[in-house]
ROMIMI-273475 format. One line per field, with one value per residue: residue in one letter; residue number from 0; z, x, y of N, C-alpha, C in turn. Coordinates in steps of 0.1 Angstrom, whole numbers, plus 5000, padded with zeros to 4 digits. Atoms other than C-alpha are relative to their C-alpha. Example, Ala and Ser with C-alpha at 12.3 -4.5 7.8 and 13.67 -1.06 7.14 Angstrom:
BEGIN
code: c(A, S) $
pos: c(0, 1) $
n.w: c(5000, 5000) $
n.u: c(5009, 4991) $
n.v: c(4988, 4989) $
ca.w: c(5078, 5071) $
ca.u: c(5123, 5137) $
ca.v: c(4955, 4989) $
c.w: c(5000, 5008) $
c.u: c(5009, 4992) $
c.v: c(5012, 5011) $
! end
This chain:
BEGIN
code: c(M, S, N, N, P, I, D, G, F, T, V, T, K, D, D, F, K, F, I, G, E, G, L, Q, R, P, E, C, I, L, A, E, K, N, G, D, L, W, A, A, D, A, R, G, G, V, V, R, I, R, P, D, G, S, Q, A, I, I, T, Q, S, H, D, A, D, A, F, G, E, S, S, N, D, A, E, K, F, V, D, G, T, L, P, N, G, L, A, F, A, D, N, G, D, I, L, I, S, N, F, G, T, D, C, L, E, R, M, T, R, T, G, E, T, E, V, M, F, R, H, R, R, W, R, T, H, R, Q, G, Q, L, R, G, P, R, Q, Q, E, P, H, L, D, H, G, L, D, H, A, P) $
pos: c(0, 1, 2, 3, 4, 5, 6, 7, 8, 9, 10, 11, 12, 13, 14, 15, 16, 17, 18, 19, 20, 21, 22, 23, 24, 25, 26, 27, 28, 29, 30, 31, 32, 33, 34, 35, 36, 37, 38, 39, 40, 41, 42, 43, 44, 45, 46, 47, 48, 49, 50, 51, 52, 53, 54, 55, 56, 57, 58, 59, 60, 61, 62, 63, 64, 65, 66, 67, 68, 69, 70, 71, 72, 73, 74, 75, 76, 77, 78, 79, 80, 81, 82, 83, 84, 85, 86, 87, 88, 89, 90, 91, 92, 93, 94, 95, 96, 97, 98, 99, 100, 101, 102, 103, 104, 105, 106, 107, 108, 109, 110, 111, 112, 113, 114, 115, 116, 117, 118, 119, 120, 121, 122, 123, 124, 125, 126, 127, 128, 129, 130, 131, 132, 133, 134, 135, 136, 137, 138, 139, 140, 141, 142, 143, 144, 145, 146, 147) $
n.w: c(4988, 4989, 4992, 4987, 4989, 4994, 5008, 4993, 4986, 4995, 4985, 4997, 4986, 4989, 4999, 4992, 4985, 4993, 4991, 4992, 4991, 4993, 5009, 5002, 5015, 5006, 5014, 5008, 4994, 5008, 4997, 5002, 5004, 4989, 4996, 4991, 5006, 4993, 5005, 4993, 4989, 4996, 4988, 5002, 5005, 5008, 4994, 5008, 4997, 5004, 5005, 4990, 4995, 4990, 5005, 4990, 5005, 4999, 5002, 5005, 4989, 4999, 5001, 5001, 4989, 5004, 5002, 4987, 4992, 5004, 5000, 5011, 5012, 5010, 4996, 4999, 5013, 5007, 4992, 4996, 5011, 5005, 5012, 5010, 5010, 4996, 5009, 4995, 5007, 5002, 4987, 4992, 4993, 5005, 5004, 4996, 5004, 4988, 5002, 4989, 5000, 5014, 5002, 5003, 4989, 4999, 4987, 4997, 4995, 4986, 4998, 5001, 5013, 5006, 5011, 5013, 5006, 4993, 5008, 4994, 4993, 4987, 4990, 4998, 4992, 4987, 4993, 4995, 5008, 5008, 4990, 5004, 5009, 5015, 5005, 5010, 4999, 5013, 4999, 4997, 5011, 4997, 5005, 4991, 4994, 4996, 4985, 4996) $
n.u: c(4991, 5004, 4988, 4996, 4999, 4988, 4990, 4994, 5000, 4986, 4997, 4986, 4996, 5004, 5014, 5003, 4997, 5003, 5011, 5004, 4988, 5002, 5006, 4994, 5001, 5013, 5000, 5014, 5006, 5013, 5002, 5013, 4999, 4997, 4986, 4997, 4992, 5002, 4990, 5001, 4989, 4998, 5006, 5012, 5010, 4996, 4998, 5005, 4991, 5008, 4993, 4994, 4991, 5005, 5003, 5006, 5002, 5012, 4996, 5010, 5006, 4995, 4987, 4993, 4989, 4989, 4987, 4994, 4997, 4990, 4987, 4994, 5002, 5004, 5014, 5009, 5005, 5008, 5012, 5011, 5004, 4989, 5006, 4991, 5007, 5011, 5009, 5014, 5013, 5010, 5005, 4989, 4993, 4987, 4998, 4987, 4995, 4992, 4989, 4998, 5011, 5003, 5014, 5003, 5008, 5006, 5000, 5006, 4990, 4997, 4992, 5009, 4996, 5008, 4992, 5007, 4994, 4990, 4992, 5002, 4989, 5001, 5007, 4992, 4988, 5005, 5003, 4987, 4994, 4988, 4990, 5000, 5011, 4996, 4994, 5007, 5002, 5006, 5014, 5010, 5008, 4998, 5010, 5006, 5013, 5007, 5002, 5014) $
n.v: c(5003, 4993, 4994, 5007, 4989, 4999, 4994, 4989, 5001, 5003, 4999, 5000, 5006, 4990, 5003, 5013, 5000, 5012, 4997, 5013, 5005, 5012, 5009, 5014, 5005, 4993, 5004, 4997, 4986, 4995, 4987, 4995, 4987, 4992, 5001, 5011, 5012, 5013, 5010, 5012, 5000, 5015, 5004, 5006, 4991, 4989, 4988, 4987, 4988, 4988, 4990, 4994, 5009, 5010, 5014, 5011, 5013, 5007, 5014, 5008, 5007, 5014, 5004, 4988, 4999, 5009, 4990, 4995, 5012, 5008, 4993, 5006, 4993, 5010, 5003, 4989, 4994, 5009, 5005, 4990, 4992, 4993, 4994, 4997, 4991, 4993, 4993, 4996, 5004, 4990, 4995, 4994, 5011, 5004, 5013, 5003, 5011, 5002, 5010, 5009, 5010, 5005, 4997, 4987, 4996, 4985, 4996, 4986, 4991, 5003, 5013, 5013, 5007, 5011, 5007, 5001, 5011, 5008, 5008, 5013, 5002, 4992, 5008, 5012, 4995, 4997, 5013, 5006, 5010, 4995, 4995, 4986, 4996, 4999, 5012, 5006, 5015, 5004, 5005, 4990, 4991, 4986, 4991, 4990, 5004, 4989, 5001, 5001) $
ca.w: c(4131, 4165, 4186, 4213, 4246, 4258, 4228, 4242, 4276, 4295, 4330, 4346, 4377, 4397, 4390, 4412, 4450, 4475, 4494, 4519, 4548, 4563, 4533, 4530, 4493, 4479, 4445, 4419, 4429, 4419, 4419, 4423, 4410, 4445, 4448, 4470, 4462, 4471, 4471, 4479, 4511, 4522, 4557, 4543, 4526, 4510, 4521, 4513, 4511, 4510, 4492, 4525, 4531, 4558, 4554, 4568, 4563, 4556, 4562, 4548, 4570, 4566, 4572, 4576, 4607, 4589, 4578, 4613, 4631, 4611, 4617, 4587, 4556, 4533, 4551, 4555, 4518, 4509, 4538, 4545, 4524, 4501, 4478, 4446, 4418, 4425, 4406, 4415, 4411, 4399, 4435, 4447, 4464, 4457, 4436, 4447, 4429, 4460, 4456, 4490, 4487, 4449, 4449, 4433, 4460, 4465, 4495, 4509, 4519, 4555, 4549, 4546, 4520, 4497, 4476, 4440, 4425, 4440, 4423, 4431, 4442, 4471, 4487, 4483, 4498, 4528, 4535, 4541, 4510, 4494, 4511, 4494, 4475, 4443, 4442, 4412, 4414, 4382, 4397, 4405, 4381, 4381, 4369, 4387, 4409, 4413, 4451, 4469) $
ca.u: c(6717, 6707, 6728, 6749, 6743, 6777, 6796, 6822, 6819, 6853, 6865, 6898, 6916, 6905, 6868, 6871, 6871, 6870, 6838, 6827, 6848, 6851, 6835, 6842, 6848, 6824, 6813, 6785, 6779, 6744, 6736, 6703, 6692, 6693, 6729, 6727, 6752, 6746, 6774, 6773, 6793, 6808, 6793, 6761, 6742, 6745, 6759, 6740, 6763, 6744, 6756, 6767, 6790, 6769, 6765, 6747, 6748, 6717, 6722, 6702, 6677, 6696, 6731, 6744, 6766, 6789, 6814, 6818, 6819, 6846, 6883, 6893, 6897, 6891, 6858, 6846, 6844, 6826, 6802, 6770, 6757, 6781, 6762, 6779, 6758, 6732, 6702, 6671, 6638, 6608, 6596, 6630, 6639, 6675, 6680, 6711, 6732, 6746, 6781, 6779, 6744, 6743, 6709, 6693, 6675, 6652, 6660, 6639, 6657, 6654, 6670, 6640, 6652, 6634, 6652, 6639, 6661, 6683, 6711, 6707, 6743, 6735, 6711, 6736, 6764, 6743, 6735, 6772, 6778, 6804, 6835, 6832, 6806, 6826, 6837, 6826, 6812, 6803, 6771, 6755, 6729, 6739, 6706, 6685, 6654, 6627, 6626, 6595) $
ca.v: c(0614, 0625, 0649, 0631, 0649, 0642, 0655, 0679, 0667, 0665, 0660, 0666, 0651, 0682, 0673, 0642, 0639, 0611, 0606, 0578, 0564, 0530, 0513, 0475, 0465, 0492, 0480, 0490, 0528, 0540, 0577, 0594, 0627, 0642, 0634, 0604, 0576, 0539, 0514, 0477, 0470, 0436, 0441, 0428, 0456, 0490, 0522, 0555, 0586, 0619, 0650, 0664, 0635, 0618, 0581, 0551, 0514, 0496, 0459, 0432, 0413, 0380, 0368, 0404, 0397, 0371, 0400, 0413, 0379, 0365, 0372, 0351, 0373, 0343, 0334, 0369, 0376, 0343, 0334, 0351, 0379, 0397, 0422, 0428, 0443, 0468, 0483, 0503, 0488, 0507, 0514, 0525, 0492, 0479, 0449, 0430, 0405, 0388, 0370, 0355, 0338, 0332, 0349, 0379, 0398, 0429, 0449, 0479, 0510, 0498, 0464, 0440, 0414, 0391, 0364, 0366, 0340, 0314, 0297, 0259, 0257, 0281, 0256, 0226, 0248, 0259, 0222, 0216, 0194, 0217, 0230, 0264, 0284, 0286, 0250, 0232, 0196, 0176, 0163, 0196, 0213, 0249, 0262, 0289, 0282, 0307, 0316, 0306) $
c.w: c(5011, 5007, 5012, 5011, 5007, 4992, 5007, 5014, 5005, 5015, 5002, 5014, 5012, 5001, 5009, 5014, 5006, 5008, 5006, 5008, 5006, 4992, 4999, 4986, 4993, 4985, 4994, 5007, 4991, 5005, 4998, 4997, 5011, 5004, 5008, 4991, 5009, 4995, 5008, 5009, 5005, 5013, 4999, 4996, 4991, 5010, 4993, 5004, 4994, 4995, 5010, 5007, 5010, 4994, 5010, 4992, 5002, 4997, 4998, 5012, 5002, 4999, 5000, 5011, 4996, 4998, 5013, 5009, 4996, 5000, 4989, 4988, 4988, 5002, 4998, 4987, 4992, 5008, 5002, 4988, 4995, 4987, 4991, 4990, 5005, 4988, 5007, 4994, 4997, 5012, 5008, 5008, 4992, 4996, 5002, 4994, 5011, 4998, 5011, 5001, 4987, 4997, 4994, 5010, 4998, 5015, 5001, 5004, 5015, 5003, 4999, 4986, 4996, 4990, 4989, 4992, 5007, 4990, 5008, 5008, 5014, 5011, 5003, 5008, 5015, 5008, 5004, 4990, 4993, 5010, 4997, 4990, 4986, 4996, 4991, 5001, 4988, 5000, 5002, 4988, 5005, 4994, 5011, 5004, 5002, 5016, 5003, 5005) $
c.u: c(4995, 5013, 5004, 5001, 5013, 5012, 5007, 5002, 5015, 4999, 5015, 5002, 4993, 4984, 4996, 5004, 4997, 4988, 4997, 5013, 4995, 4993, 5008, 4997, 4988, 5001, 4987, 4995, 4988, 4999, 4986, 4999, 5002, 5014, 5005, 5008, 4998, 5011, 4998, 5013, 5001, 4995, 4986, 4988, 5005, 5003, 4994, 5009, 4992, 5010, 5008, 5012, 4996, 4998, 4995, 5000, 4988, 5003, 4988, 4993, 5005, 5015, 5011, 5010, 5013, 5013, 5006, 5004, 5012, 5014, 5009, 4997, 4994, 4984, 4991, 4995, 4993, 4988, 4991, 4996, 5012, 4995, 5012, 4994, 4987, 4991, 4987, 4988, 4990, 4995, 5011, 5007, 5014, 5001, 5016, 5004, 5009, 5011, 5000, 4988, 4997, 4985, 4998, 4988, 4995, 5001, 4992, 5011, 5002, 5005, 4991, 5004, 4991, 5009, 4990, 5003, 5011, 5007, 5001, 5014, 5000, 4994, 5009, 5011, 4996, 4996, 5012, 5007, 5011, 5010, 5001, 4990, 5003, 5005, 4992, 4999, 4993, 4987, 4989, 4994, 5001, 4990, 4995, 4986, 4994, 4997, 4986, 4995) $
c.v: c(5009, 5006, 4992, 5011, 5002, 5005, 5012, 4999, 4995, 5002, 5000, 4994, 5011, 5001, 4989, 5004, 4988, 5003, 4986, 4997, 4987, 4989, 4987, 4994, 5007, 4996, 5006, 5013, 5003, 5015, 5004, 5015, 5009, 5002, 4989, 4989, 4987, 4991, 4987, 4998, 4985, 4999, 4995, 5010, 5010, 5012, 5012, 5012, 5011, 5011, 5008, 4992, 4990, 4987, 4991, 4988, 4996, 4986, 4992, 4992, 4985, 5000, 5013, 5001, 4990, 5008, 5003, 4990, 4993, 5007, 4995, 5007, 4991, 4997, 5013, 5005, 4989, 4994, 5011, 5009, 5009, 5008, 5005, 5010, 5006, 5006, 5006, 4994, 5012, 5007, 5007, 4990, 4998, 4986, 4996, 4987, 4995, 4987, 4989, 4990, 4994, 5003, 5014, 5004, 5014, 5003, 5014, 5009, 4999, 4987, 4988, 4993, 4988, 4995, 4999, 4988, 4994, 4991, 4986, 4996, 5005, 4990, 4988, 5005, 5001, 4987, 4994, 4991, 5005, 5007, 5016, 5005, 5000, 4987, 4992, 4985, 4996, 4997, 5011, 5006, 5014, 5009, 5009, 4993, 5014, 4999, 4999, 5013) $
! end
């Protein structure tokens, strides 16, 4: 049996602190060895928080204005881009599971975004045939398309 490297590891309430300000629905926090934190942000991208507390939002190159342009909270959180799950790609890009577009995307650290996989329902919703992106309709095929 191998040794578990976290045997005996403990934390207390005093080991935690708040970091980041003004984030909108931060989810899926990623950490890098240098101490940088990355969080999905409802404003249409990710927020990078450095160990010194400085932070910057990096918005995606598509639909990133939907959050700021909407005064309706219900629409704000379903229209446009809404990054949710994050992971690092081999080259350091950020892979985004996007709740707003129903796509899997690759975003560079400067915001250029490429759709890797698109849920077929996304295309139908964007063509105005559905009233909401999560509405189920029996005639729709809910498979995945490989993005062009």
